[in-house]
PyMOL Python script that loads the backbone (N, CA, C, O; Angstrom):
from pymol import cmd

cmd.read_pdbstr("""\
ATOM      1  N   MET A   1      13.916  17.841  19.100  1.00  0.00           N
ATOM      2  CA  MET A   1      12.524  17.564  18.855  1.00  0.00           C
ATOM      3  C   MET A   1      11.690  18.625  19.553  1.00  0.00           C
ATOM      4  O   MET A   1      11.971  19.013  20.687  1.00  0.00           O
ATOM      5  N   MET A   2      10.684  19.073  18.873  1.00  0.00           N
ATOM      6  CA  MET A   2       9.867  20.140  19.418  1.00  0.00           C
ATOM      7  C   MET A   2       8.624  19.553  20.085  1.00  0.00           C
ATOM      8  O   MET A   2       7.952  18.687  19.526  1.00  0.00           O
ATOM      9  N   ARG A   3       8.332  20.044  21.300  1.00  0.00           N
ATOM     10  CA  ARG A   3       7.149  19.598  22.029  1.00  0.00           C
ATOM     11  C   ARG A   3       6.064  20.659  21.935  1.00  0.00           C
ATOM     12  O   ARG A   3       6.339  21.812  21.605  1.00  0.00           O
ATOM     13  N   LEU A   4       4.838  20.266  22.226  1.00  0.00           N
ATOM     14  CA  LEU A   4       3.716  21.192  22.161  1.00  0.00           C
ATOM     15  C   LEU A   4       3.876  22.311  23.189  1.00  0.00           C
ATOM     16  O   LEU A   4       3.405  23.426  22.962  1.00  0.00           O
ATOM     17  N   SER A   5       4.520  22.035  24.293  1.00  0.00           N
ATOM     18  CA  SER A   5       4.711  23.063  25.322  1.00  0.00           C
ATOM     19  C   SER A   5       5.697  24.145  24.849  1.00  0.00           C
ATOM     20  O   SER A   5       5.716  25.247  25.397  1.00  0.00           O
ATOM     21  N   ASP A   6       6.513  23.830  23.833  1.00  0.00           N
ATOM     22  CA  ASP A   6       7.445  24.830  23.316  1.00  0.00           C
ATOM     23  C   ASP A   6       6.724  25.935  22.550  1.00  0.00           C
ATOM     24  O   ASP A   6       7.285  27.014  22.359  1.00  0.00           O
ATOM     25  N   LEU A   7       5.497  25.687  22.108  1.00  0.00           N
ATOM     26  CA  LEU A   7       4.764  26.695  21.351  1.00  0.00           C
ATOM     27  C   LEU A   7       4.284  27.846  22.226  1.00  0.00           C
ATOM     28  O   LEU A   7       3.844  28.870  21.703  1.00  0.00           O
ATOM     29  N   THR A   8       4.359  27.701  23.525  1.00  0.00           N
ATOM     30  CA  THR A   8       3.964  28.802  24.399  1.00  0.00           C
ATOM     31  C   THR A   8       5.008  29.913  24.391  1.00  0.00           C
ATOM     32  O   THR A   8       4.694  31.058  24.716  1.00  0.00           O
ATOM     33  N   ASP A   9       6.240  29.588  24.024  1.00  0.00           N
ATOM     34  CA  ASP A   9       7.294  30.593  23.911  1.00  0.00           C
ATOM     35  C   ASP A   9       7.120  31.313  22.572  1.00  0.00           C
ATOM     36  O   ASP A   9       7.168  30.683  21.516  1.00  0.00           O
ATOM     37  N   PHE A  10       6.919  32.626  22.619  1.00  0.00           N
ATOM     38  CA  PHE A  10       6.604  33.403  21.417  1.00  0.00           C
ATOM     39  C   PHE A  10       7.733  33.364  20.391  1.00  0.00           C
ATOM     40  O   PHE A  10       7.473  33.196  19.199  1.00  0.00           O
ATOM     41  N   ASP A  11       8.976  33.514  20.832  1.00  0.00           N
ATOM     42  CA  ASP A  11      10.097  33.537  19.898  1.00  0.00           C
ATOM     43  C   ASP A  11      10.260  32.197  19.167  1.00  0.00           C
ATOM     44  O   ASP A  11      10.521  32.169  17.964  1.00  0.00           O
ATOM     45  N   ARG A  12      10.106  31.108  19.887  1.00  0.00           N
ATOM     46  CA  ARG A  12      10.226  29.789  19.258  1.00  0.00           C
ATOM     47  C   ARG A  12       9.086  29.549  18.271  1.00  0.00           C
ATOM     48  O   ARG A  12       9.288  28.948  17.216  1.00  0.00           O
ATOM     49  N   THR A  13       7.882  30.023  18.620  1.00  0.00           N
ATOM     50  CA  THR A  13       6.733  29.850  17.736  1.00  0.00           C
ATOM     51  C   THR A  13       6.924  30.637  16.446  1.00  0.00           C
ATOM     52  O   THR A  13       6.632  30.132  15.362  1.00  0.00           O
ATOM     53  N   VAL A  14       7.411  31.868  16.554  1.00  0.00           N
ATOM     54  CA  VAL A  14       7.656  32.682  15.362  1.00  0.00           C
ATOM     55  C   VAL A  14       8.752  32.043  14.505  1.00  0.00           C
ATOM     56  O   VAL A  14       8.645  32.015  13.279  1.00  0.00           O
ATOM     57  N   GLY A  15       9.782  31.540  15.137  1.00  0.00           N
ATOM     58  CA  GLY A  15      10.848  30.868  14.392  1.00  0.00           C
ATOM     59  C   GLY A  15      10.340  29.640  13.658  1.00  0.00           C
ATOM     60  O   GLY A  15      10.721  29.391  12.515  1.00  0.00           O
ATOM     61  N   LEU A  16       9.474  28.868  14.321  1.00  0.00           N
ATOM     62  CA  LEU A  16       8.897  27.685  13.686  1.00  0.00           C
ATOM     63  C   LEU A  16       8.030  28.073  12.492  1.00  0.00           C
ATOM     64  O   LEU A  16       8.090  27.427  11.446  1.00  0.00           O
ATOM     65  N   LEU A  17       7.228  29.118  12.641  1.00  0.00           N
ATOM     66  CA  LEU A  17       6.379  29.563  11.536  1.00  0.00           C
ATOM     67  C   LEU A  17       7.206  30.061  10.354  1.00  0.00           C
ATOM     68  O   LEU A  17       6.864  29.796   9.202  1.00  0.00           O
ATOM     69  N   ILE A  18       8.279  30.772  10.633  1.00  0.00           N
ATOM     70  CA  ILE A  18       9.136  31.265   9.552  1.00  0.00           C
ATOM     71  C   ILE A  18       9.770  30.098   8.809  1.00  0.00           C
ATOM     72  O   ILE A  18       9.831  30.109   7.580  1.00  0.00           O
ATOM     73  N   ARG A  19      10.243  29.087   9.542  1.00  0.00           N
ATOM     74  CA  ARG A  19      10.831  27.915   8.881  1.00  0.00           C
ATOM     75  C   ARG A  19       9.784  27.157   8.071  1.00  0.00           C
ATOM     76  O   ARG A  19      10.076  26.674   6.978  1.00  0.00           O
ATOM     77  N   LEU A  20       8.577  27.052   8.597  1.00  0.00           N
ATOM     78  CA  LEU A  20       7.509  26.351   7.894  1.00  0.00           C
ATOM     79  C   LEU A  20       7.125  27.081   6.606  1.00  0.00           C
ATOM     80  O   LEU A  20       6.956  26.448   5.564  1.00  0.00           O
ATOM     81  N   ILE A  21       6.987  28.391   6.669  1.00  0.00           N
ATOM     82  CA  ILE A  21       6.663  29.178   5.476  1.00  0.00           C
ATOM     83  C   ILE A  21       7.793  29.098   4.466  1.00  0.00           C
ATOM     84  O   ILE A  21       7.537  28.991   3.267  1.00  0.00           O
ATOM     85  N   GLY A  22       9.043  29.147   4.926  1.00  0.00           N
ATOM     86  CA  GLY A  22      10.185  29.018   4.014  1.00  0.00           C
ATOM     87  C   GLY A  22      10.222  27.671   3.331  1.00  0.00           C
ATOM     88  O   GLY A  22      10.511  27.588   2.137  1.00  0.00           O
ATOM     89  N   ALA A  23       9.932  26.607   4.076  1.00  0.00           N
ATOM     90  CA  ALA A  23       9.922  25.271   3.482  1.00  0.00           C
ATOM     91  C   ALA A  23       8.814  25.145   2.444  1.00  0.00           C
ATOM     92  O   ALA A  23       9.023  24.551   1.387  1.00  0.00           O
ATOM     93  N   LEU A  24       7.652  25.691   2.730  1.00  0.00           N
ATOM     94  CA  LEU A  24       6.560  25.656   1.753  1.00  0.00           C
ATOM     95  C   LEU A  24       6.902  26.452   0.498  1.00  0.00           C
ATOM     96  O   LEU A  24       6.591  26.029  -0.616  1.00  0.00           O
ATOM     97  N   PHE A  25       7.539  27.600   0.682  1.00  0.00           N
ATOM     98  CA  PHE A  25       7.948  28.421  -0.465  1.00  0.00           C
ATOM     99  C   PHE A  25       8.939  27.667  -1.354  1.00  0.00           C
ATOM    100  O   PHE A  25       8.806  27.680  -2.578  1.00  0.00           O
ATOM    101  N   VAL A  26       9.915  27.021  -0.753  1.00  0.00           N
ATOM    102  CA  VAL A  26      10.900  26.252  -1.516  1.00  0.00           C
ATOM    103  C   VAL A  26      10.229  25.081  -2.225  1.00  0.00           C
ATOM    104  O   VAL A  26      10.563  24.782  -3.371  1.00  0.00           O
ATOM    105  N   LEU A  27       9.289  24.416  -1.561  1.00  0.00           N
ATOM    106  CA  LEU A  27       8.584  23.297  -2.176  1.00  0.00           C
ATOM    107  C   LEU A  27       7.761  23.747  -3.380  1.00  0.00           C
ATOM    108  O   LEU A  27       7.771  23.084  -4.418  1.00  0.00           O
ATOM    109  N   ILE A  28       7.060  24.849  -3.255  1.00  0.00           N
ATOM    110  CA  ILE A  28       6.261  25.364  -4.376  1.00  0.00           C
ATOM    111  C   ILE A  28       7.168  25.803  -5.517  1.00  0.00           C
ATOM    112  O   ILE A  28       6.873  25.528  -6.680  1.00  0.00           O
ATOM    113  N   PHE A  29       8.263  26.478  -5.203  1.00  0.00           N
ATOM    114  CA  PHE A  29       9.192  26.919  -6.239  1.00  0.00           C
ATOM    115  C   PHE A  29       9.804  25.722  -6.967  1.00  0.00           C
ATOM    116  O   PHE A  29       9.928  25.743  -8.192  1.00  0.00           O
ATOM    117  N   ALA A  30      10.183  24.691  -6.235  1.00  0.00           N
ATOM    118  CA  ALA A  30      10.773  23.501  -6.853  1.00  0.00           C
ATOM    119  C   ALA A  30       9.750  22.795  -7.744  1.00  0.00           C
ATOM    120  O   ALA A  30      10.097  22.329  -8.829  1.00  0.00           O
ATOM    121  N   ALA A  31       8.504  22.710  -7.302  1.00  0.00           N
ATOM    122  CA  ALA A  31       7.468  22.069  -8.114  1.00  0.00           C
ATOM    123  C   ALA A  31       7.221  22.856  -9.402  1.00  0.00           C
ATOM    124  O   ALA A  31       7.069  22.260 -10.469  1.00  0.00           O
ATOM    125  N   GLU A  32       7.178  24.180  -9.315  1.00  0.00           N
ATOM    126  CA  GLU A  32       7.005  25.005 -10.516  1.00  0.00           C
ATOM    127  C   GLU A  32       8.172  24.827 -11.479  1.00  0.00           C
ATOM    128  O   GLU A  32       7.974  24.750 -12.691  1.00  0.00           O
ATOM    129  N   PHE A  33       9.378  24.762 -10.946  1.00  0.00           N
ATOM    130  CA  PHE A  33      10.566  24.599 -11.779  1.00  0.00           C
ATOM    131  C   PHE A  33      10.540  23.254 -12.510  1.00  0.00           C
ATOM    132  O   PHE A  33      10.832  23.184 -13.704  1.00  0.00           O
ATOM    133  N   VAL A  34      10.190  22.188 -11.785  1.00  0.00           N
ATOM    134  CA  VAL A  34      10.145  20.862 -12.405  1.00  0.00           C
ATOM    135  C   VAL A  34       9.044  20.806 -13.458  1.00  0.00           C
ATOM    136  O   VAL A  34       9.257  20.243 -14.532  1.00  0.00           O
ATOM    137  N   CYS A  35       7.887  21.369 -13.181  1.00  0.00           N
ATOM    138  CA  CYS A  35       6.794  21.368 -14.168  1.00  0.00           C
ATOM    139  C   CYS A  35       7.189  22.143 -15.415  1.00  0.00           C
ATOM    140  O   CYS A  35       6.916  21.700 -16.530  1.00  0.00           O
ATOM    141  N   ASP A  36       7.822  23.288 -15.242  1.00  0.00           N
ATOM    142  CA  ASP A  36       8.253  24.076 -16.392  1.00  0.00           C
ATOM    143  C   ASP A  36       9.311  23.326 -17.200  1.00  0.00           C
ATOM    144  O   ASP A  36       9.283  23.346 -18.431  1.00  0.00           O
ATOM    145  N   LEU A  37      10.225  22.679 -16.522  1.00  0.00           N
ATOM    146  CA  LEU A  37      11.269  21.918 -17.214  1.00  0.00           C
ATOM    147  C   LEU A  37      10.672  20.744 -17.983  1.00  0.00           C
ATOM    148  O   LEU A  37      11.068  20.483 -19.119  1.00  0.00           O
ATOM    149  N   LEU A  38       9.734  20.041 -17.379  1.00  0.00           N
ATOM    150  CA  LEU A  38       9.113  18.899 -18.054  1.00  0.00           C
ATOM    151  C   LEU A  38       8.261  19.324 -19.239  1.00  0.00           C
ATOM    152  O   LEU A  38       8.144  18.579 -20.213  1.00  0.00           O
ATOM    153  N   ASN A  39       7.664  20.511 -19.173  1.00  0.00           N
ATOM    154  CA  ASN A  39       6.860  20.995 -20.303  1.00  0.00           C
ATOM    155  C   ASN A  39       7.740  21.345 -21.508  1.00  0.00           C
ATOM    156  O   ASN A  39       7.275  21.291 -22.646  1.00  0.00           O
ATOM    157  N   ARG A  40       8.979  21.697 -21.272  1.00  0.00           N
ATOM    158  CA  ARG A  40       9.876  22.071 -22.370  1.00  0.00           C
ATOM    159  C   ARG A  40      10.531  20.869 -23.036  1.00  0.00           C
ATOM    160  O   ARG A  40      11.095  21.004 -24.122  1.00  0.00           O
ATOM    161  N   LEU A  41      10.470  19.698 -22.412  1.00  0.00           N
ATOM    162  CA  LEU A  41      11.122  18.513 -22.959  1.00  0.00           C
ATOM    163  C   LEU A  41      10.279  17.890 -24.067  1.00  0.00           C
ATOM    164  O   LEU A  41       9.049  17.884 -24.004  1.00  0.00           O
ATOM    165  N   THR A  42      10.958  17.369 -25.075  1.00  0.00           N
ATOM    166  CA  THR A  42      10.266  16.620 -26.114  1.00  0.00           C
ATOM    167  C   THR A  42      10.108  15.178 -25.646  1.00  0.00           C
ATOM    168  O   THR A  42      10.593  14.802 -24.580  1.00  0.00           O
ATOM    169  N   PHE A  43       9.428  14.384 -26.456  1.00  0.00           N
ATOM    170  CA  PHE A  43       9.205  12.987 -26.099  1.00  0.00           C
ATOM    171  C   PHE A  43      10.523  12.227 -26.009  1.00  0.00           C
ATOM    172  O   PHE A  43      10.723  11.437 -25.087  1.00  0.00           O
ATOM    173  N   LEU A  44      11.418  12.463 -26.960  1.00  0.00           N
ATOM    174  CA  LEU A  44      12.708  11.771 -26.940  1.00  0.00           C
ATOM    175  C   LEU A  44      13.567  12.217 -25.758  1.00  0.00           C
ATOM    176  O   LEU A  44      14.281  11.407 -25.166  1.00  0.00           O
ATOM    177  N   ASP A  45      13.499  13.489 -25.421  1.00  0.00           N
ATOM    178  CA  ASP A  45      14.225  13.969 -24.240  1.00  0.00           C
ATOM    179  C   ASP A  45      13.710  13.295 -22.971  1.00  0.00           C
ATOM    180  O   ASP A  45      14.492  12.936 -22.090  1.00  0.00           O
ATOM    181  N   THR A  46      12.392  13.126 -22.883  1.00  0.00           N
ATOM    182  CA  THR A  46      11.802  12.472 -21.720  1.00  0.00           C
ATOM    183  C   THR A  46      12.239  11.018 -21.640  1.00  0.00           C
ATOM    184  O   THR A  46      12.552  10.519 -20.559  1.00  0.00           O
ATOM    185  N   LEU A  47      12.262  10.327 -22.794  1.00  0.00           N
ATOM    186  CA  LEU A  47      12.726   8.939 -22.801  1.00  0.00           C
ATOM    187  C   LEU A  47      14.197   8.842 -22.409  1.00  0.00           C
ATOM    188  O   LEU A  47      14.588   7.932 -21.678  1.00  0.00           O
ATOM    189  N   GLY A  48      15.008   9.772 -22.891  1.00  0.00           N
ATOM    190  CA  GLY A  48      16.419   9.788 -22.518  1.00  0.00           C
ATOM    191  C   GLY A  48      16.614  10.022 -21.032  1.00  0.00           C
ATOM    192  O   GLY A  48      17.461   9.384 -20.407  1.00  0.00           O
ATOM    193  N   LEU A  49      15.842  10.926 -20.465  1.00  0.00           N
ATOM    194  CA  LEU A  49      15.922  11.206 -19.031  1.00  0.00           C
ATOM    195  C   LEU A  49      15.479   9.995 -18.214  1.00  0.00           C
ATOM    196  O   LEU A  49      16.091   9.664 -17.199  1.00  0.00           O
ATOM    197  N   LEU A  50      14.430   9.348 -18.657  1.00  0.00           N
ATOM    198  CA  LEU A  50      13.964   8.142 -17.978  1.00  0.00           C
ATOM    199  C   LEU A  50      15.016   7.032 -18.055  1.00  0.00           C
ATOM    200  O   LEU A  50      15.269   6.345 -17.066  1.00  0.00           O
ATOM    201  N   GLY A  51      15.621   6.862 -19.222  1.00  0.00           N
ATOM    202  CA  GLY A  51      16.678   5.859 -19.376  1.00  0.00           C
ATOM    203  C   GLY A  51      17.880   6.160 -18.490  1.00  0.00           C
ATOM    204  O   GLY A  51      18.485   5.251 -17.922  1.00  0.00           O
ATOM    205  N   PHE A  52      18.221   7.437 -18.375  1.00  0.00           N
ATOM    206  CA  PHE A  52      19.328   7.839 -17.509  1.00  0.00           C
ATOM    207  C   PHE A  52      19.058   7.435 -16.064  1.00  0.00           C
ATOM    208  O   PHE A  52      19.932   6.884 -15.394  1.00  0.00           O
ATOM    209  N   PHE A  53      17.839   7.713 -15.583  1.00  0.00           N
ATOM    210  CA  PHE A  53      17.505   7.361 -14.202  1.00  0.00           C
ATOM    211  C   PHE A  53      17.442   5.852 -13.999  1.00  0.00           C
ATOM    212  O   PHE A  53      17.782   5.355 -12.926  1.00  0.00           O
ATOM    213  N   VAL A  54      17.009   5.122 -15.025  1.00  0.00           N
ATOM    214  CA  VAL A  54      16.966   3.662 -14.915  1.00  0.00           C
ATOM    215  C   VAL A  54      18.378   3.101 -14.803  1.00  0.00           C
ATOM    216  O   VAL A  54      18.587   2.107 -14.108  1.00  0.00           O
ATOM    217  N   LEU A  55      19.339   3.707 -15.463  1.00  0.00           N
ATOM    218  CA  LEU A  55      20.721   3.233 -15.380  1.00  0.00           C
ATOM    219  C   LEU A  55      21.423   3.692 -14.108  1.00  0.00           C
ATOM    220  O   LEU A  55      22.216   2.942 -13.538  1.00  0.00           O
ATOM    221  N   VAL A  56      21.148   4.889 -13.662  1.00  0.00           N
ATOM    222  CA  VAL A  56      21.863   5.457 -12.523  1.00  0.00           C
ATOM    223  C   VAL A  56      21.330   4.929 -11.182  1.00  0.00           C
ATOM    224  O   VAL A  56      22.096   4.780 -10.230  1.00  0.00           O
ATOM    225  N   SER A  57      20.037   4.651 -11.104  1.00  0.00           N
ATOM    226  CA  SER A  57      19.454   4.223  -9.824  1.00  0.00           C
ATOM    227  C   SER A  57      20.078   2.942  -9.274  1.00  0.00           C
ATOM    228  O   SER A  57      20.420   2.917  -8.092  1.00  0.00           O
ATOM    229  N   PRO A  58      20.244   1.880 -10.058  1.00  0.00           N
ATOM    230  CA  PRO A  58      20.889   0.689  -9.482  1.00  0.00           C
ATOM    231  C   PRO A  58      22.332   0.940  -9.054  1.00  0.00           C
ATOM    232  O   PRO A  58      22.786   0.389  -8.051  1.00  0.00           O
ATOM    233  N   MET A  59      23.051   1.762  -9.802  1.00  0.00           N
ATOM    234  CA  MET A  59      24.434   2.069  -9.408  1.00  0.00           C
ATOM    235  C   MET A  59      24.455   2.827  -8.090  1.00  0.00           C
ATOM    236  O   MET A  59      25.294   2.548  -7.233  1.00  0.00           O
ATOM    237  N   ALA A  60      23.546   3.780  -7.913  1.00  0.00           N
ATOM    238  CA  ALA A  60      23.489   4.534  -6.663  1.00  0.00           C
ATOM    239  C   ALA A  60      23.125   3.624  -5.497  1.00  0.00           C
ATOM    240  O   ALA A  60      23.650   3.786  -4.396  1.00  0.00           O
ATOM    241  N   TYR A  61      22.229   2.667  -5.731  1.00  0.00           N
ATOM    242  CA  TYR A  61      21.857   1.736  -4.675  1.00  0.00           C
ATOM    243  C   TYR A  61      23.049   0.871  -4.276  1.00  0.00           C
ATOM    244  O   TYR A  61      23.278   0.640  -3.089  1.00  0.00           O
ATOM    245  N   LEU A  62      23.799   0.399  -5.253  1.00  0.00           N
ATOM    246  CA  LEU A  62      24.953  -0.445  -4.944  1.00  0.00           C
ATOM    247  C   LEU A  62      26.019   0.328  -4.170  1.00  0.00           C
ATOM    248  O   LEU A  62      26.631  -0.212  -3.249  1.00  0.00           O
ATOM    249  N   ILE A  63      26.241   1.584  -4.539  1.00  0.00           N
ATOM    250  CA  ILE A  63      27.204   2.419  -3.812  1.00  0.00           C
ATOM    251  C   ILE A  63      26.723   2.638  -2.384  1.00  0.00           C
ATOM    252  O   ILE A  63      27.509   2.551  -1.441  1.00  0.00           O
ATOM    253  N   TRP A  64      25.437   2.920  -2.224  1.00  0.00           N
ATOM    254  CA  TRP A  64      24.879   3.150  -0.888  1.00  0.00           C
ATOM    255  C   TRP A  64      24.995   1.886  -0.042  1.00  0.00           C
ATOM    256  O   TRP A  64      25.343   1.959   1.136  1.00  0.00           O
ATOM    257  N   LYS A  65      24.708   0.735  -0.632  1.00  0.00           N
ATOM    258  CA  LYS A  65      24.764  -0.528   0.096  1.00  0.00           C
ATOM    259  C   LYS A  65      26.192  -0.856   0.518  1.00  0.00           C
ATOM    260  O   LYS A  65      26.414  -1.382   1.609  1.00  0.00           O
ATOM    261  N   ARG A  66      27.156  -0.548  -0.343  1.00  0.00           N
ATOM    262  CA  ARG A  66      28.553  -0.842  -0.024  1.00  0.00           C
ATOM    263  C   ARG A  66      29.065   0.049   1.114  1.00  0.00           C
ATOM    264  O   ARG A  66      29.895  -0.391   1.909  1.00  0.00           O
ATOM    265  N   ARG A  67      28.586   1.283   1.202  1.00  0.00           N
ATOM    266  CA  ARG A  67      29.060   2.212   2.232  1.00  0.00           C
ATOM    267  C   ARG A  67      28.427   1.973   3.590  1.00  0.00           C
ATOM    268  O   ARG A  67      28.896   2.518   4.589  1.00  0.00           O
ATOM    269  N   GLN A  68      27.366   1.168   3.650  1.00  0.00           N
ATOM    270  CA  GLN A  68      26.724   0.898   4.939  1.00  0.00           C
ATOM    271  C   GLN A  68      27.615   0.022   5.794  1.00  0.00           C
ATOM    272  O   GLN A  68      28.237  -0.910   5.286  1.00  0.00           O
ATOM    273  N   PRO A  69      27.686   0.309   7.093  1.00  0.00           N
ATOM    274  CA  PRO A  69      28.462  -0.571   7.966  1.00  0.00           C
ATOM    275  C   PRO A  69      27.733  -1.901   8.112  1.00  0.00           C
ATOM    276  O   PRO A  69      26.508  -1.953   8.007  1.00  0.00           O
ATOM    277  N   PRO A  70      28.467  -2.959   8.349  1.00  0.00           N
ATOM    278  CA  PRO A  70      27.799  -4.256   8.494  1.00  0.00           C
ATOM    279  C   PRO A  70      26.898  -4.270   9.717  1.00  0.00           C
ATOM    280  O   PRO A  70      27.258  -3.756  10.776  1.00  0.00           O
ATOM    281  N   GLY A  71      25.729  -4.860   9.558  1.00  0.00           N
ATOM    282  CA  GLY A  71      24.759  -4.926  10.647  1.00  0.00           C
ATOM    283  C   GLY A  71      25.117  -6.029  11.626  1.00  0.00           C
ATOM    284  O   GLY A  71      26.069  -6.777  11.404  1.00  0.00           O
ATOM    285  N   PRO A  72      24.359  -6.133  12.707  1.00  0.00           N
ATOM    286  CA  PRO A  72      24.662  -7.171  13.694  1.00  0.00           C
ATOM    287  C   PRO A  72      24.382  -8.585  13.169  1.00  0.00           C
ATOM    288  O   PRO A  72      24.975  -9.550  13.651  1.00  0.00           O
ATOM    289  N   ASP A  73      23.494  -8.710  12.194  1.00  0.00           N
ATOM    290  CA  ASP A  73      23.192 -10.033  11.669  1.00  0.00           C
ATOM    291  C   ASP A  73      24.120 -10.430  10.522  1.00  0.00           C
ATOM    292  O   ASP A  73      24.158 -11.597  10.133  1.00  0.00           O
ATOM    293  N   ARG A  74      24.868  -9.470   9.980  1.00  0.00           N
ATOM    294  CA  ARG A  74      25.805  -9.768   8.894  1.00  0.00           C
ATOM    295  C   ARG A  74      27.191 -10.008   9.449  1.00  0.00           C
ATOM    296  O   ARG A  74      27.648  -9.239  10.294  1.00  0.00           O
ATOM    297  N   PRO A  75      27.878 -11.049   9.003  1.00  0.00           N
ATOM    298  CA  PRO A  75      29.252 -11.245   9.485  1.00  0.00           C
ATOM    299  C   PRO A  75      30.169 -10.140   8.964  1.00  0.00           C
ATOM    300  O   PRO A  75      29.948  -9.594   7.883  1.00  0.00           O
ATOM    301  N   ARG A  76      31.168  -9.829   9.723  1.00  0.00           N
ATOM    302  CA  ARG A  76      32.077  -8.751   9.366  1.00  0.00           C
ATOM    303  C   ARG A  76      33.151  -9.201   8.395  1.00  0.00           C
ATOM    304  O   ARG A  76      34.027  -8.411   8.044  1.00  0.00           O
ATOM    305  N   GLY A  77      33.111 -10.403   7.969  1.00  0.00           N
ATOM    306  CA  GLY A  77      34.106 -10.902   7.013  1.00  0.00           C
ATOM    307  C   GLY A  77      35.115 -11.792   7.703  1.00  0.00           C
ATOM    308  O   GLY A  77      35.411 -11.605   8.883  1.00  0.00           O
ATOM    309  N   GLY A  78      35.634 -12.739   6.989  1.00  0.00           N
ATOM    310  CA  GLY A  78      36.611 -13.650   7.570  1.00  0.00           C
ATOM    311  C   GLY A  78      35.926 -14.780   8.325  1.00  0.00           C
ATOM    312  O   GLY A  78      34.713 -14.764   8.530  1.00  0.00           O
ATOM    313  N   ALA A  79      36.703 -15.734   8.724  1.00  0.00           N
ATOM    314  CA  ALA A  79      36.162 -16.895   9.435  1.00  0.00           C
ATOM    315  C   ALA A  79      35.886 -16.531  10.886  1.00  0.00           C
ATOM    316  O   ALA A  79      36.625 -15.762  11.501  1.00  0.00           O
ATOM    317  N   GLU A  80      34.815 -17.094  11.419  1.00  0.00           N
ATOM    318  CA  GLU A  80      34.501 -16.871  12.820  1.00  0.00           C
ATOM    319  C   GLU A  80      35.306 -17.862  13.654  1.00  0.00           C
ATOM    320  O   GLU A  80      35.305 -19.062  13.378  1.00  0.00           O
ATOM    321  N   ARG A  81      35.977 -17.364  14.652  1.00  0.00           N
ATOM    322  CA  ARG A  81      36.854 -18.223  15.447  1.00  0.00           C
ATOM    323  C   ARG A  81      36.266 -18.437  16.825  1.00  0.00           C
ATOM    324  O   ARG A  81      35.582 -17.574  17.374  1.00  0.00           O
ATOM    325  N   THR A  82      36.545 -19.596  17.364  1.00  0.00           N
ATOM    326  CA  THR A  82      36.195 -19.848  18.757  1.00  0.00           C
ATOM    327  C   THR A  82      37.455 -19.605  19.579  1.00  0.00           C
ATOM    328  O   THR A  82      38.560 -19.900  19.123  1.00  0.00           O
ATOM    329  N   PRO A  83      37.297 -19.073  20.777  1.00  0.00           N
ATOM    330  CA  PRO A  83      38.494 -18.774  21.571  1.00  0.00           C
ATOM    331  C   PRO A  83      39.230 -20.059  21.968  1.00  0.00           C
ATOM    332  O   PRO A  83      38.613 -21.078  22.277  1.00  0.00           O
ATOM    333  N   LEU A  84      40.537 -19.982  21.950  1.00  0.00           N
ATOM    334  CA  LEU A  84      41.380 -21.115  22.330  1.00  0.00           C
ATOM    335  C   LEU A  84      41.728 -20.976  23.806  1.00  0.00           C
ATOM    336  O   LEU A  84      42.370 -20.010  24.218  1.00  0.00           O
ATOM    337  N   LEU A  85      41.299 -21.941  24.585  1.00  0.00           N
ATOM    338  CA  LEU A  85      41.537 -21.894  26.028  1.00  0.00           C
ATOM    339  C   LEU A  85      42.947 -22.373  26.325  1.00  0.00           C
ATOM    340  O   LEU A  85      43.473 -23.223  25.607  1.00  0.00           O
ATOM    341  N   PRO A  86      43.561 -21.850  27.359  1.00  0.00           N
ATOM    342  CA  PRO A  86      44.891 -22.314  27.716  1.00  0.00           C
ATOM    343  C   PRO A  86      44.835 -23.766  28.206  1.00  0.00           C
ATOM    344  O   PRO A  86      43.838 -24.183  28.794  1.00  0.00           O
ATOM    345  N   PRO A  87      45.898 -24.529  27.967  1.00  0.00           N
ATOM    346  CA  PRO A  87      45.882 -25.939  28.377  1.00  0.00           C
ATOM    347  C   PRO A  87      45.847 -26.048  29.905  1.00  0.00           C
ATOM    348  O   PRO A  87      46.437 -25.233  30.615  1.00  0.00           O
ATOM    349  N   THR A  88      45.160 -27.049  30.378  1.00  0.00           N
ATOM    350  CA  THR A  88      45.104 -27.293  31.825  1.00  0.00           C
ATOM    351  C   THR A  88      46.276 -28.205  32.220  1.00  0.00           C
ATOM    352  O   THR A  88      46.992 -28.717  31.359  1.00  0.00           O
ATOM    353  N   GLU A  89      46.453 -28.395  33.492  1.00  0.00           N
ATOM    354  CA  GLU A  89      47.562 -29.217  33.970  1.00  0.00           C
ATOM    355  C   GLU A  89      47.391 -30.685  33.600  1.00  0.00           C
ATOM    356  O   GLU A  89      48.380 -31.402  33.441  1.00  0.00           O
ATOM    357  N   ASP A  90      46.154 -31.137  33.462  1.00  0.00           N
ATOM    358  CA  ASP A  90      45.894 -32.533  33.109  1.00  0.00           C
ATOM    359  C   ASP A  90      46.327 -32.839  31.682  1.00  0.00           C
ATOM    360  O   ASP A  90      46.760 -33.956  31.400  1.00  0.00           O
ATOM    361  N   GLU A  91      46.221 -31.883  30.787  1.00  0.00           N
ATOM    362  CA  GLU A  91      46.520 -32.108  29.380  1.00  0.00           C
ATOM    363  C   GLU A  91      48.011 -32.077  29.092  1.00  0.00           C
ATOM    364  O   GLU A  91      48.431 -32.544  28.033  1.00  0.00           O
ATOM    365  N   GLU A  92      48.811 -31.554  29.977  1.00  0.00           N
ATOM    366  CA  GLU A  92      50.255 -31.408  29.713  1.00  0.00           C
ATOM    367  C   GLU A  92      51.040 -32.647  29.926  1.00  0.00           C
ATOM    368  O   GLU A  92      52.257 -32.647  29.737  1.00  0.00           O
TER     369      GLU A  92
END
""", "prot")
cmd.dss("prot")
cmd.show_as("cartoon", "prot")
cmd.util.cbc("prot")
cmd.orient("prot")
């Protein structure tokens, strides 16, 4: 994590600016590419693409949900057991 005091170091500041400019360049290039691609699509192509995403999104969510480790509030599977204490001398 970068702190404001790190900007006093010239090399780190230049590195941060270069990364920021690179990220903006990639974002602008990606937006231009998507706009150009969408302008070339016909109405039926757009509907097909939308249908594809409608079908793929729930499958991707289910795969993502299955790969998540169980949380602390979710049981890990199987029956929950209570520990069995050793018998005392009175019970024998």
